[in-house]
N, C-alpha and C positions, 0 to 999 in steps of 0.2 A: 542089932536088927538091920537087915539089908535094905530096909525102906523106912524113911522117916517122913511122916505126914504132918502137915499143918493145914487145918481147915478153918475157914472163917467166912461168914456171909455168903454161903453157897459157892465158895471157891475152895479148891483143894490143891495144895502143892505137895507133890511126893518126890523125894530125892532118893534115888536108888543107888546103892553102892555094892561093890564087890562083883562076884561072878554071877551072871544071869545064865545059868545052865540048868539042866534037868533036875539038879539037886536043890538049887536055891530058888528057882522060879516059882515053885509051889508055895513057899513061904511068902515070897514077895506078893504073889497074886492073892493069897489069902488075906494078908494085911491090907493090901490095896482095896480089895473088894469090901472088906469090913469097914474101912474108912469111907468109901464111896457110899455104902448103905447108911452110914451114920450121918454124914454131912449132906448127902443128896446134892452134890455140886452141879452147878450149871457150867462150870469150867474146871477142868483138871489140867494142871501143868505137871508133866512128868519130866523130871530132871535126871538125865542119865549121866551127868558129869562124873559121878563116882564109879561108874561101871568099868571094871578092868578087863572083862571078857564077856562076850555074848555069843550064844549059839541059837539054834532055831527056837529054843524056849523063849527067847526074847521076842520073837515074832508073835508067839502065842500070847505073851504078856501084853504087847501093844494092841493086838487085835481084840483081846478080851476087854481091855480097858476102853477101847473105842466102842465096842458093842454095849458095854455097861453104861457108858456116858450117853450113847444114843438112846437107850431106853429111858433115860431121864431128860432127854431133850438138851443135853449138854454138849460141850465141845472139848476135844482133847488137843492139847498143845504139848509137843515134845521138844525139849531144849537140851543143849549141851551134849549132843550125841557124839561120843568118841569115834575116831576114824575106824577102828575095828568093828564097832557095832554098826556104823553106817554101811560098811561093806556087806555085812550079813544081811541087813535090811534091804539094801539095793539089790542084792543077788536074788532075793525072794520077791522083788517087785513091790515091796511095801511103800517105797517112795511114791508110787502111783496112787496109793490109798490114803496114806497119812503123811502130812508134811511135817518137817522138823527143822530145827536150827542146829547147826554143828557148832 
C-alpha cells in the first residue's frame, strides 16, 4: 500500500511511499480520506519521506487533505518532503498555502 496510517487520540500520521502520480494518487487519497473519516483527527502529519516521484497529483493530494482537515477543525503538517516533490509544490505556489519541513 502506498500509504501507511497510524491513528491514535485524534491524531493521524500517514506515511506516503512510491510515486504520487495520476495512477497512484487516487489510491493514496482514497485510503487517506478513509482514515481521516475513521479517526477524525485534529492533527494530520503527512510524511512524504518515501515519495520517489511527485507530479501535479501530489498538489491535489495535499490540497484535498488540507480541505478535509479544515472541515474537522484540524491542522495539516507535512514533513520529510523530498527535493523533487518540493520543487513541484513550490512551482505551483503551494508553499504559500501549506508549510512543510524538508
